[in-house]
C-alpha positions as CSV (number, residue, x, y, z in Angstrom):
1,M,-21.3,52.0,4.1
2,P,-17.7,52.2,3.3
3,S,-16.8,51.9,-0.3
4,P,-14.7,48.9,-1.5
5,P,-11.6,50.9,-2.0
6,F,-11.7,51.7,1.8
7,F,-11.7,48.0,2.6
8,L,-8.8,47.5,0.3
9,R,-6.9,50.3,1.8
10,V,-7.5,49.0,5.4
11,F,-6.5,45.5,4.3
12,T,-3.3,47.0,2.6
13,I,-2.3,48.9,5.9
14,L,-2.9,45.8,7.9
15,L,-0.8,43.7,5.5
16,F,2.0,46.1,4.7
17,D,2.3,48.7,7.4
18,A,1.3,47.2,10.6
19,T,4.4,45.5,11.7
20,E,7.4,46.7,9.5
21,H,9.6,49.1,11.3
22,T,13.2,50.1,11.7
23,G,15.5,49.8,14.6
24,T,16.8,46.8,16.5
25,H,14.7,44.0,17.9
26,T,14.8,42.7,21.5
27,S,14.6,38.8,21.4
28,K,11.8,37.2,23.1
29,D,10.2,33.7,23.2
30,F,7.5,32.7,20.6
31,L,4.5,33.6,22.8
32,S,5.9,36.8,24.1
33,Q,6.5,38.1,20.5
34,L,2.9,37.2,19.6
35,T,1.3,38.8,22.8
36,A,3.4,42.0,22.4
37,K,2.2,42.6,18.8
38,P,-1.5,41.7,18.5
39,V,-1.7,42.8,14.9
40,A,1.3,40.7,14.0
41,A,-0.3,37.6,15.8
42,I,-3.5,38.1,13.7
43,L,-1.3,38.3,10.5
44,L,0.6,35.3,11.6
45,V,-2.5,33.1,12.1
46,T,-3.9,34.3,8.8
47,G,-0.7,33.3,7.0
48,V,-0.4,30.0,8.5
49,L,-4.2,29.3,7.7
50,I,-3.5,30.2,4.1
51,L,-0.5,28.0,3.8
52,G,-2.2,25.1,5.4
53,T,-5.4,25.2,3.2
54,T,-3.8,26.4,-0.2
55,P,-2.6,22.7,-1.2
56,L,-6.3,21.7,-1.2
57,V,-7.3,24.5,-3.7
58,L,-4.2,23.7,-5.7
59,K,-5.0,20.0,-6.0
60,V,-8.4,20.8,-7.4
61,L,-7.0,23.3,-9.9
62,L,-4.3,20.8,-11.1
63,L,-7.2,18.9,-12.8
64,N,-7.5,21.6,-15.3
65,I,-4.2,23.6,-15.4
66,D,-0.6,22.2,-15.5
67,P,1.8,23.2,-12.7
68,I,3.8,25.6,-14.5
69,S,0.9,27.6,-16.0
70,L,-0.9,27.5,-12.7
71,T,2.2,28.9,-10.9
72,W,2.7,31.7,-13.6
73,Y,-0.9,32.7,-13.2
74,R,-0.6,33.0,-9.4
75,Y,2.8,34.9,-9.7
76,T,1.5,37.3,-12.3
77,G,-1.6,38.2,-10.3
78,A,0.4,38.5,-7.1
79,A,3.0,40.9,-8.8
80,V,0.1,43.1,-10.1
81,F,-1.5,43.1,-6.6
82,L,1.8,44.0,-4.8
83,F,2.6,46.7,-7.4
84,V,-0.7,48.4,-7.0
85,A,-0.7,48.1,-3.2
86,S,3.0,49.1,-2.7
87,G,3.1,52.3,-4.7
88,R,6.0,54.7,-4.7
89,P,8.0,52.9,-1.8
90,L,8.5,49.9,-4.2
91,L,10.0,52.1,-6.9
92,D,12.2,53.9,-4.4
93,D,13.5,50.4,-3.3
94,L,14.2,49.4,-6.8
95,K,16.1,52.6,-7.6
96,Q,18.2,52.1,-4.5
97,N,19.1,48.4,-5.1
98,T,20.4,48.5,-8.7
99,N,23.9,47.2,-7.7
100,R,25.1,43.8,-8.9
101,R,25.1,42.2,-5.4
102,S,21.5,42.9,-4.8
103,A,20.6,41.8,-8.4
104,I,22.1,38.4,-7.9
105,R,20.6,37.9,-4.5
106,L,17.2,38.8,-6.0
107,L,17.7,36.5,-8.8
108,L,18.5,33.7,-6.4
109,T,15.4,34.5,-4.3
110,G,13.0,34.6,-7.2
111,I,14.4,31.3,-8.8
112,G,14.1,29.7,-5.5
113,L,10.5,30.7,-4.9
114,A,9.5,29.7,-8.5
115,G,11.2,26.4,-8.2
116,N,9.6,25.7,-4.9
117,Q,6.1,26.4,-6.1
118,V,6.4,24.7,-9.4
119,L,7.8,21.5,-7.8
120,F,5.3,21.7,-4.8
121,V,2.3,21.8,-7.3
122,A,3.9,19.1,-9.4
123,G,4.3,16.9,-6.4
124,L,0.6,17.2,-5.8
125,I,-0.1,15.2,-9.0
126,Y,1.4,12.2,-7.2
127,L,0.5,12.9,-3.5
128,T,-2.4,14.0,-1.5
129,P,-2.1,17.5,0.1
130,S,-1.5,16.4,3.5
131,T,1.3,14.1,2.4
132,A,2.9,16.7,0.3
133,H,2.9,19.1,3.3
134,I,4.4,16.5,5.7
135,V,7.2,15.9,3.2
136,L,7.8,19.5,2.8
137,Q,8.6,19.9,6.5
138,I,12.3,19.1,5.8
139,A,12.5,22.7,4.5
140,P,12.6,24.3,8.1
141,F,15.4,22.1,9.0
142,L,17.3,23.1,5.8
143,V,16.6,26.8,6.7
144,V,18.0,26.2,10.3
145,A,21.0,24.5,8.9
146,G,21.5,27.4,6.5
147,G,21.3,29.9,9.2
148,V,24.0,28.0,11.1
149,V,26.4,28.0,7.9
150,I,25.4,31.3,6.4
151,F,24.5,33.6,9.3
152,D,26.8,32.0,12.0
153,E,23.8,31.2,14.2
154,P,24.8,28.8,16.9
155,F,24.3,25.1,16.5
156,H,22.2,23.2,19.1
157,S,21.6,19.6,19.8
158,R,17.9,20.4,19.6
159,L,18.4,20.2,15.9
160,L,19.3,16.6,15.8
161,I,16.5,15.7,18.2
162,G,14.1,17.5,15.9
163,I,15.5,15.5,12.8
164,A,15.0,12.3,14.8
165,L,11.4,13.2,15.7
166,L,10.8,14.2,11.9
167,A,12.0,10.8,10.8
168,L,9.9,9.0,13.5
169,G,6.8,11.1,12.6
170,S,7.3,10.6,8.9
171,S,7.5,6.8,9.3
172,L,4.4,6.8,11.4
173,F,2.5,9.1,8.9
174,F,3.3,6.7,6.1
175,N,2.6,3.5,8.1
176,Q,-0.5,2.6,5.7
177,R,1.6,3.0,2.6
178,Y,4.9,1.1,3.2
179,G,3.9,-1.2,0.4
180,E,4.1,1.8,-2.0
181,I,7.6,2.8,-1.2
182,R,9.5,1.5,-4.3
183,P,11.4,3.1,-7.2
184,G,8.9,4.6,-9.7
185,S,5.9,4.6,-7.5
186,N,3.7,7.6,-7.2
187,L,4.8,8.0,-3.6
188,A,8.5,7.8,-4.3
189,V,8.3,10.2,-7.2
190,G,6.2,12.7,-5.3
191,V,8.4,12.4,-2.4
192,G,11.5,13.1,-4.6
193,I,9.8,16.0,-6.2
194,L,8.9,17.5,-2.8
195,A,12.4,17.0,-1.4
196,V,13.8,19.3,-4.2
197,S,11.0,21.6,-3.7
198,A,12.1,22.0,0.0
199,I,15.6,22.6,-1.1
200,A,14.3,25.5,-3.4
201,W,12.2,27.0,-0.6
202,A,15.2,27.1,1.8
203,T,17.2,28.8,-0.9
204,H,14.5,31.4,-1.2
205,F,14.1,31.9,2.5
206,L,17.9,32.3,3.2
207,A,18.5,34.6,0.2
208,Q,15.7,37.0,1.0
209,K,16.8,37.3,4.5
210,T,20.2,38.7,3.2
211,L,18.2,41.5,1.4
212,H,16.2,42.9,4.3
213,E,18.8,45.5,5.3
214,T,18.2,47.4,2.1
215,M,14.7,46.3,0.6
216,R,11.2,46.2,2.0
217,S,9.6,42.9,2.3
218,R,6.9,43.6,-0.3
219,T,9.5,44.7,-2.7
220,I,11.5,41.4,-2.4
221,L,8.3,39.4,-3.0
222,F,7.4,41.6,-6.0
223,C,10.7,41.0,-7.5
224,S,10.5,37.3,-6.7
225,C,7.1,37.1,-8.5
226,V,8.4,39.1,-11.5
227,I,11.5,37.0,-11.8
228,G,9.4,33.7,-11.5
229,C,6.9,35.0,-14.1
230,T,9.8,35.7,-16.6
231,V,11.5,32.3,-15.9
232,L,8.2,30.3,-16.4
233,A,6.8,32.4,-19.3
234,P,8.2,30.3,-22.2
235,F,6.6,27.1,-20.6
236,T,3.2,28.6,-20.0
237,A,-0.1,27.7,-21.5
238,Y,-1.7,31.1,-21.6
239,D,-5.1,29.9,-22.7
240,A,-5.4,27.4,-19.8
241,I,-7.5,29.8,-17.9
242,S,-10.2,29.7,-20.5
243,S,-11.0,26.2,-19.5
244,L,-11.9,27.2,-16.1
245,D,-15.6,27.6,-14.9
246,L,-16.6,30.3,-12.4
247,Q,-15.9,28.2,-9.3
248,L,-12.4,27.3,-10.5
249,G,-11.8,30.9,-11.5
250,I,-12.6,32.0,-8.0
251,F,-10.2,29.3,-6.6
252,L,-7.5,30.6,-8.8
253,L,-8.1,34.2,-7.8
254,T,-8.1,33.1,-4.0
255,V,-4.7,31.3,-4.3
256,T,-3.3,34.2,-6.2
257,I,-4.2,36.7,-3.6
258,G,-3.1,34.2,-0.9
259,T,0.2,33.9,-2.6
260,A,0.8,37.6,-2.1
261,V,-0.7,37.8,1.4
262,S,1.1,34.7,3.0
263,Y,4.6,35.1,1.5
264,T,4.6,38.9,2.2
265,F,3.8,38.2,5.9
266,I,6.5,35.3,6.1
267,S,9.1,37.7,4.6
268,R,8.1,40.6,6.8
269,A,8.2,38.5,9.9
270,T,11.8,37.5,9.3
271,R,12.7,41.2,9.9
272,S,11.7,41.1,13.6
273,I,11.9,37.4,14.6
274,S,14.6,34.9,14.1
275,T,14.4,31.8,11.7
276,S,13.9,29.6,14.6
277,T,10.9,31.4,15.7
278,M,9.6,31.4,12.2
279,G,9.9,27.5,12.2
280,L,7.7,27.4,15.3
281,A,5.0,29.5,13.7
282,L,5.1,27.6,10.4
283,A,5.0,24.2,12.1
284,A,1.2,24.3,12.5
285,A,0.6,24.4,8.6
286,P,0.8,20.7,8.0
287,L,-1.6,19.9,10.6
288,I,-4.0,22.5,9.3
289,T,-3.7,20.7,5.9
290,V,-4.2,17.2,7.5
291,F,-7.3,18.4,9.3
292,S,-8.7,20.4,6.4
293,M,-8.5,17.3,4.3
294,M,-10.3,15.3,6.9
295,I,-13.1,18.1,7.0
296,F,-13.5,19.0,3.2
297,A,-12.4,15.8,1.2
298,P,-15.8,14.0,2.0
299,F,-17.7,16.9,0.4
300,V,-15.4,17.9,-2.5
301,E,-15.4,15.5,-5.5
302,D,-12.1,16.4,-6.6
303,L,-10.3,15.7,-3.4
304,D,-9.6,12.0,-2.5
305,E,-10.3,11.0,1.1
306,E,-7.1,9.8,2.8
307,H,-8.6,7.7,5.6
308,L,-5.7,8.3,7.8
309,N,-5.5,5.8,10.8
310,F,-4.7,6.8,14.3
311,L,-0.9,6.1,13.8
312,A,-0.8,8.5,10.8
313,I,-2.4,11.2,12.6
314,C,-0.1,10.8,15.6
315,G,2.7,10.7,13.0
316,A,1.6,14.3,11.9
317,F,1.8,15.6,15.4
318,V,5.2,14.0,16.0
319,V,6.5,15.7,12.8
320,V,5.2,19.2,14.1
321,A,6.8,18.4,17.6
322,G,10.0,17.7,15.8
323,L,9.8,21.1,14.0
324,M,9.1,22.9,17.2
325,I,11.9,21.3,19.0
326,G,14.5,21.2,16.2
327,T,13.9,24.9,15.3
328,S,13.6,26.3,18.9
329,R,17.1,27.8,19.4
330,P,17.8,31.0,21.2
331,D,16.9,34.0,19.0
332,V,19.5,35.9,17.3
333,K,19.1,39.8,17.3
334,P,18.9,41.1,14.0
335,G,20.5,44.5,13.1
336,P,18.7,47.6,11.8
337,Q,16.3,47.0,9.0
338,R,14.6,49.0,6.5
339,A,10.9,50.0,7.0
Protein backbone atom coordinates (compact mmCIF):
# COMPACT_ATOMS: atom_id res chain seq x y z
CA MET A 1 0.00 0.00 0.00
CA PRO A 2 1.46 3.42 -0.97
CA SER A 3 2.59 5.61 1.90
CA PRO A 4 0.73 8.86 2.74
CA PRO A 5 3.45 11.06 1.20
CA PHE A 6 2.77 9.31 -2.11
CA PHE A 7 -0.90 10.33 -1.98
CA LEU A 8 0.11 13.86 -1.03
CA ARG A 9 2.48 13.98 -3.99
CA VAL A 10 -0.15 12.71 -6.43
CA PHE A 11 -2.66 15.25 -5.07
CA THR A 12 -0.08 18.03 -5.41
CA ILE A 13 0.71 17.05 -8.99
CA LEU A 14 -2.98 17.05 -9.90
CA LEU A 15 -3.57 20.38 -8.22
CA PHE A 16 -0.47 22.28 -9.29
CA ASP A 17 0.98 20.67 -12.40
CA ALA A 18 -1.85 19.16 -14.40
CA THR A 19 -3.13 22.18 -16.28
CA GLU A 20 -0.64 25.01 -15.96
CA HIS A 21 1.37 25.61 -19.10
CA THR A 22 2.99 28.24 -21.27
CA GLY A 23 1.99 29.42 -24.67
CA THR A 24 -1.16 30.80 -26.18
CA HIS A 25 -4.63 29.41 -25.80
CA THR A 26 -7.10 28.88 -28.60
CA SER A 27 -10.52 30.02 -27.44
CA LYS A 28 -13.30 27.44 -27.30
CA ASP A 29 -16.74 27.29 -25.78
CA PHE A 30 -17.20 26.14 -22.19
CA LEU A 31 -17.98 22.46 -22.86
CA SER A 32 -15.23 22.15 -25.46
CA GLN A 33 -12.67 23.38 -22.96
CA LEU A 34 -13.79 20.81 -20.40
CA THR A 35 -13.88 17.84 -22.78
CA ALA A 36 -10.50 18.80 -24.21
CA LYS A 37 -8.95 18.77 -20.73
CA PRO A 38 -10.42 15.99 -18.57
CA VAL A 39 -8.10 16.68 -15.63
CA ALA A 40 -9.05 20.35 -15.67
CA ALA A 41 -12.71 19.34 -15.72
CA ILE A 42 -12.20 17.17 -12.63
CA LEU A 43 -10.45 20.02 -10.83
CA LEU A 44 -13.20 22.42 -11.89
CA VAL A 45 -15.97 20.21 -10.51
CA THR A 46 -13.99 19.73 -7.29
CA GLY A 47 -13.42 23.46 -6.92
CA VAL A 48 -17.07 24.32 -7.46
CA LEU A 49 -18.20 21.65 -4.99
CA ILE A 50 -15.81 23.08 -2.38
CA LEU A 51 -17.06 26.62 -2.98
CA GLY A 52 -20.66 25.50 -2.76
CA THR A 53 -20.35 23.55 0.49
CA THR A 54 -17.81 25.69 2.38
CA PRO A 55 -20.43 28.25 3.59
CA LEU A 56 -22.21 25.49 5.52
CA VAL A 57 -19.04 24.58 7.40
CA LEU A 58 -18.20 28.24 8.05
CA LYS A 59 -21.69 28.83 9.47
CA VAL A 60 -21.12 26.06 12.02
CA LEU A 61 -17.62 27.30 12.93
CA LEU A 62 -18.93 30.85 13.45
CA LEU A 63 -20.64 29.71 16.64
CA ASN A 64 -17.20 29.29 18.21
CA ILE A 65 -14.82 31.60 16.30
CA ASP A 66 -15.19 35.22 15.20
CA PRO A 67 -14.94 35.99 11.44
CA ILE A 68 -11.48 37.59 11.57
CA SER A 69 -9.87 34.80 13.62
CA LEU A 70 -11.53 32.14 11.47
CA THR A 71 -10.18 33.76 8.29
CA TRP A 72 -6.72 34.16 9.83
CA TYR A 73 -6.54 30.45 10.73
CA ARG A 74 -7.67 29.47 7.23
CA TYR A 75 -5.12 31.72 5.54
CA THR A 76 -2.26 30.68 7.80
CA GLY A 77 -2.94 27.01 7.17
CA ALA A 78 -3.39 27.57 3.44
CA ALA A 79 -0.12 29.55 3.24
CA VAL A 80 1.81 26.75 4.97
CA PHE A 81 0.20 24.14 2.71
CA LEU A 82 1.05 26.12 -0.43
CA PHE A 83 4.62 26.79 0.69
CA VAL A 84 5.30 23.10 1.38
CA ALA A 85 3.56 21.92 -1.79
CA SER A 86 5.12 24.49 -4.13
CA GLY A 87 8.79 24.28 -3.15
CA ARG A 88 11.51 26.02 -5.12
CA PRO A 89 9.35 27.37 -7.98
CA LEU A 90 7.54 29.59 -5.47
CA LEU A 91 10.85 31.06 -4.28
CA ASP A 92 11.97 31.59 -7.88
CA ASP A 93 8.76 33.50 -8.60
CA LEU A 94 9.26 35.73 -5.58
CA LYS A 95 12.86 36.52 -6.59
CA GLN A 96 11.79 37.48 -10.12
CA ASN A 97 8.94 39.73 -8.99
CA THR A 98 10.57 42.11 -6.55
CA ASN A 99 9.66 45.24 -8.51
CA ARG A 100 7.31 47.89 -7.17
CA ARG A 101 4.62 47.24 -9.80
CA SER A 102 4.24 43.58 -8.87
CA ALA A 103 4.31 44.41 -5.16
CA ILE A 104 1.44 46.88 -5.50
CA ARG A 105 -0.64 44.40 -7.51
CA LEU A 106 0.05 41.62 -5.02
CA LEU A 107 -0.93 43.89 -2.15
CA LEU A 108 -4.21 44.73 -3.90
CA THR A 109 -4.82 41.04 -4.62
CA GLY A 110 -4.16 40.00 -1.02
CA ILE A 111 -6.23 42.76 0.57
CA GLY A 112 -9.08 42.05 -1.86
CA LEU A 113 -9.16 38.35 -0.98
CA ALA A 114 -8.86 38.98 2.76
CA GLY A 115 -11.63 41.57 2.65
CA ASN A 116 -13.85 39.24 0.65
CA GLN A 117 -13.41 36.33 3.05
CA VAL A 118 -13.78 38.28 6.31
CA LEU A 119 -16.89 40.07 5.04
CA PHE A 120 -18.40 36.89 3.61
CA VAL A 121 -17.98 35.10 6.94
CA ALA A 122 -19.32 38.16 8.79
CA GLY A 123 -22.35 38.14 6.48
CA LEU A 124 -23.06 34.55 7.52
CA ILE A 125 -23.80 35.86 11.02
CA TYR A 126 -26.89 37.56 9.61
CA LEU A 127 -27.76 35.32 6.65
CA THR A 128 -28.10 31.63 5.91
CA PRO A 129 -25.42 30.07 3.64
CA SER A 130 -27.82 29.88 0.69
CA THR A 131 -28.86 33.52 1.00
CA ALA A 132 -25.25 34.66 1.38
CA HIS A 133 -24.16 32.82 -1.74
CA ILE A 134 -27.07 34.13 -3.80
CA VAL A 135 -26.26 37.73 -2.82
CA LEU A 136 -22.57 37.18 -3.60
CA GLN A 137 -23.47 36.44 -7.23
CA ILE A 138 -23.19 40.12 -8.06
CA ALA A 139 -19.41 39.52 -7.98
CA PRO A 140 -19.18 37.82 -11.42
CA PHE A 141 -20.97 40.78 -12.99
CA LEU A 142 -18.48 43.12 -11.35
CA VAL A 143 -15.66 40.96 -12.75
CA VAL A 144 -17.12 41.14 -16.27
CA ALA A 145 -17.56 44.89 -15.96
CA GLY A 146 -13.96 45.13 -14.76
CA GLY A 147 -12.84 43.06 -17.75
CA VAL A 148 -14.53 45.56 -20.06
CA VAL A 149 -12.95 48.58 -18.35
CA ILE A 150 -9.49 47.22 -17.44
CA PHE A 151 -8.75 44.58 -20.07
CA ASP A 152 -10.70 46.19 -22.95
CA GLU A 153 -12.86 43.11 -23.35
CA PRO A 154 -15.89 43.85 -25.58
CA PHE A 155 -19.18 44.85 -24.01
CA HIS A 156 -22.24 42.79 -25.00
CA SER A 157 -25.95 43.28 -24.41
CA ARG A 158 -25.99 39.85 -22.72
CA LEU A 159 -24.55 41.52 -19.65
CA LEU A 160 -27.65 43.68 -19.31
CA ILE A 161 -29.91 40.65 -19.80
CA GLY A 162 -27.93 38.81 -17.12
CA ILE A 163 -28.30 41.70 -14.68
CA ALA A 164 -32.06 41.78 -15.31
CA LEU A 165 -32.30 38.04 -14.62
CA LEU A 166 -30.17 38.46 -11.50
CA ALA A 167 -32.61 41.08 -10.20
CA LEU A 168 -35.63 38.93 -11.10
CA GLY A 169 -34.13 35.79 -9.57
CA SER A 170 -33.18 37.61 -6.38
CA SER A 171 -36.70 39.01 -6.00
CA LEU A 172 -38.12 35.50 -6.36
CA PHE A 173 -35.55 34.00 -3.98
CA PHE A 174 -36.45 36.53 -1.26
CA ASN A 175 -40.21 36.28 -1.80
CA GLN A 176 -40.71 34.81 1.70
CA ARG A 177 -38.71 37.59 3.37
CA TYR A 178 -40.07 40.82 1.91
CA GLY A 179 -41.24 41.81 5.39
CA GLU A 180 -37.64 41.73 6.61
CA ILE A 181 -36.39 44.19 4.00
CA ARG A 182 -36.05 47.26 6.17
CA PRO A 183 -33.10 49.33 7.45
CA GLY A 184 -31.29 47.66 10.35
CA SER A 185 -32.81 44.21 9.88
CA ASN A 186 -30.55 41.16 9.79
CA LEU A 187 -31.39 40.70 6.12
CA ALA A 188 -30.52 44.29 5.20
CA VAL A 189 -27.28 44.28 7.20
CA GLY A 190 -26.23 40.90 5.83
CA VAL A 191 -26.96 41.88 2.23
CA GLY A 192 -24.99 45.10 2.67
CA ILE A 193 -21.98 43.24 4.05
CA LEU A 194 -22.13 40.69 1.22
CA ALA A 195 -22.33 43.45 -1.40
CA VAL A 196 -19.04 44.91 -0.13
CA SER A 197 -17.62 41.39 -0.01
CA ALA A 198 -18.48 40.97 -3.70
CA ILE A 199 -16.63 44.18 -4.54
CA ALA A 200 -13.58 42.89 -2.67
CA TRP A 201 -13.75 39.56 -4.53
CA ALA A 202 -13.93 41.30 -7.92
CA THR A 203 -10.93 43.43 -6.93
CA HIS A 204 -8.95 40.30 -6.02
CA PHE A 205 -9.96 38.45 -9.18
CA LEU A 206 -9.05 41.27 -11.55
CA ALA A 207 -5.81 42.17 -9.75
CA GLN A 208 -4.49 38.61 -9.73
CA LYS A 209 -5.30 38.27 -13.45
CA THR A 210 -2.80 41.06 -14.19
CA LEU A 211 -0.05 39.06 -12.46
CA HIS A 212 -0.33 35.86 -14.49
CA GLU A 213 2.23 36.82 -17.11
CA THR A 214 5.02 36.81 -14.52
CA MET A 215 3.83 34.66 -11.60
CA ARG A 216 2.49 31.17 -11.09
CA SER A 217 -1.04 30.83 -9.75
CA ARG A 218 0.08 29.13 -6.54
CA THR A 219 2.58 31.93 -5.90
CA ILE A 220 -0.18 34.53 -6.26
CA LEU A 221 -2.41 32.67 -3.84
CA PHE A 222 0.44 32.11 -1.38
CA CYS A 223 1.23 35.83 -1.36
CA SER A 224 -2.46 36.66 -1.00
CA CYS A 225 -2.71 34.39 2.04
CA VAL A 226 0.45 35.84 3.62
CA ILE A 227 -0.78 39.40 3.05
CA GLY A 228 -4.17 38.47 4.48
CA CYS A 229 -2.56 36.90 7.57
CA THR A 230 -0.43 40.00 8.12
CA VAL A 231 -3.35 42.41 7.78
CA LEU A 232 -5.62 40.38 10.07
CA ALA A 233 -2.98 39.45 12.67
CA PRO A 234 -3.55 42.44 15.04
CA PHE A 235 -7.27 41.63 15.26
CA THR A 236 -7.03 37.84 15.67
CA ALA A 237 -7.92 35.91 18.84
CA TYR A 238 -5.18 33.29 18.71
CA ASP A 239 -6.59 31.22 21.56
CA ALA A 240 -9.96 30.75 19.80
CA ILE A 241 -8.88 27.40 18.42
CA SER A 242 -8.59 25.98 21.94
CA SER A 243 -12.38 26.10 22.31
CA LEU A 244 -12.94 23.72 19.38
CA ASP A 245 -13.73 20.05 19.93
CA LEU A 246 -12.42 17.33 17.59
CA GLN A 247 -15.29 17.65 15.13
CA LEU A 248 -14.97 21.41 14.81
CA GLY A 249 -11.20 21.04 14.54
CA ILE A 250 -11.71 18.73 11.55
CA PHE A 251 -14.13 21.26 10.05
CA LEU A 252 -11.52 24.01 10.41
CA LEU A 253 -8.85 21.83 8.81
CA THR A 254 -11.23 21.00 5.96
CA VAL A 255 -12.06 24.61 5.10
CA THR A 256 -8.38 25.55 5.43
CA ILE A 257 -7.29 22.98 2.86
CA GLY A 258 -10.36 23.84 0.80
CA THR A 259 -9.23 27.47 0.71
CA ALA A 260 -5.91 26.47 -0.86
CA VAL A 261 -7.44 23.97 -3.26
CA SER A 262 -10.41 25.96 -4.54
CA TYR A 263 -8.73 29.34 -4.94
CA THR A 264 -5.61 27.86 -6.53
CA PHE A 265 -7.77 26.17 -9.11
CA ILE A 266 -9.75 29.35 -9.82
CA SER A 267 -6.54 31.33 -10.16
CA ARG A 268 -5.01 28.70 -12.44
CA ALA A 269 -8.10 28.49 -14.62
CA THR A 270 -7.93 32.19 -15.50
CA ARG A 271 -4.67 31.47 -17.33
CA SER A 272 -6.25 29.40 -20.08
CA ILE A 273 -9.89 30.47 -20.17
CA SER A 274 -11.54 33.86 -20.16
CA THR A 275 -13.28 35.56 -17.28
CA SER A 276 -16.60 34.90 -19.02
CA THR A 277 -16.05 31.14 -19.06
CA MET A 278 -15.02 31.24 -15.40
CA GLY A 279 -18.35 32.93 -14.69
CA LEU A 280 -20.16 30.01 -16.31
CA ALA A 281 -18.21 27.49 -14.26
CA LEU A 282 -18.73 29.26 -10.94
CA ALA A 283 -22.43 29.82 -11.60
CA ALA A 284 -23.28 26.39 -10.20
CA ALA A 285 -21.83 27.16 -6.75
CA PRO A 286 -24.94 28.89 -5.29
CA LEU A 287 -27.16 26.02 -6.42
CA ILE A 288 -24.85 23.58 -4.67
CA THR A 289 -25.17 25.68 -1.51
CA VAL A 290 -28.98 25.78 -1.77
CA PHE A 291 -29.35 22.04 -2.25
CA SER A 292 -26.65 21.22 0.32
CA MET A 293 -28.64 23.20 2.87
CA MET A 294 -31.79 21.32 1.93
CA ILE A 295 -29.96 18.00 2.40
CA PHE A 296 -27.84 18.64 5.49
CA ALA A 297 -29.69 21.28 7.54
CA PRO A 298 -32.29 18.83 8.93
CA PHE A 299 -29.47 16.68 10.33
CA VAL A 300 -27.03 19.36 11.56
CA GLU A 301 -28.11 21.06 14.76
CA ASP A 302 -26.21 24.29 14.08
CA LEU A 303 -27.73 24.82 10.63
CA ASP A 304 -31.20 26.35 10.56
CA GLU A 305 -33.54 24.90 7.96
CA GLU A 306 -34.56 27.49 5.38
CA HIS A 307 -37.86 25.95 4.17
CA LEU A 308 -37.55 27.58 0.75
CA ASN A 309 -40.76 27.55 -1.24
CA PHE A 310 -41.08 26.78 -4.95
CA LEU A 311 -40.68 30.42 -5.99
CA ALA A 312 -37.47 30.78 -3.96
CA ILE A 313 -35.94 27.69 -5.55
CA CYS A 314 -36.97 28.92 -8.99
CA GLY A 315 -35.35 32.25 -8.12
CA ALA A 316 -32.03 30.51 -7.41
CA PHE A 317 -32.15 28.90 -10.85
CA VAL A 318 -33.01 32.24 -12.48
CA VAL A 319 -30.00 33.84 -10.75
CA VAL A 320 -27.75 31.10 -12.16
CA ALA A 321 -29.31 31.52 -15.60
CA GLY A 322 -28.57 35.24 -15.37
CA LEU A 323 -24.94 34.47 -14.55
CA MET A 324 -24.61 32.13 -17.50
CA ILE A 325 -26.15 34.58 -19.93
CA GLY A 326 -24.54 37.70 -18.51
CA THR A 327 -21.02 36.27 -18.54
CA SER A 328 -21.21 34.22 -21.75
CA ARG A 329 -19.39 36.62 -24.01
CA PRO A 330 -17.00 35.50 -26.75
CA ASP A 331 -13.71 34.42 -25.17
CA VAL A 332 -10.67 36.65 -25.37
CA LYS A 333 -7.39 34.95 -26.19
CA PRO A 334 -4.85 35.52 -23.43
CA GLY A 335 -1.21 36.03 -24.27
CA PRO A 336 1.73 33.90 -23.20
CA GLN A 337 1.66 32.92 -19.52
CA ARG A 338 4.15 31.55 -17.06
CA ALA A 339 4.05 27.88 -16.14
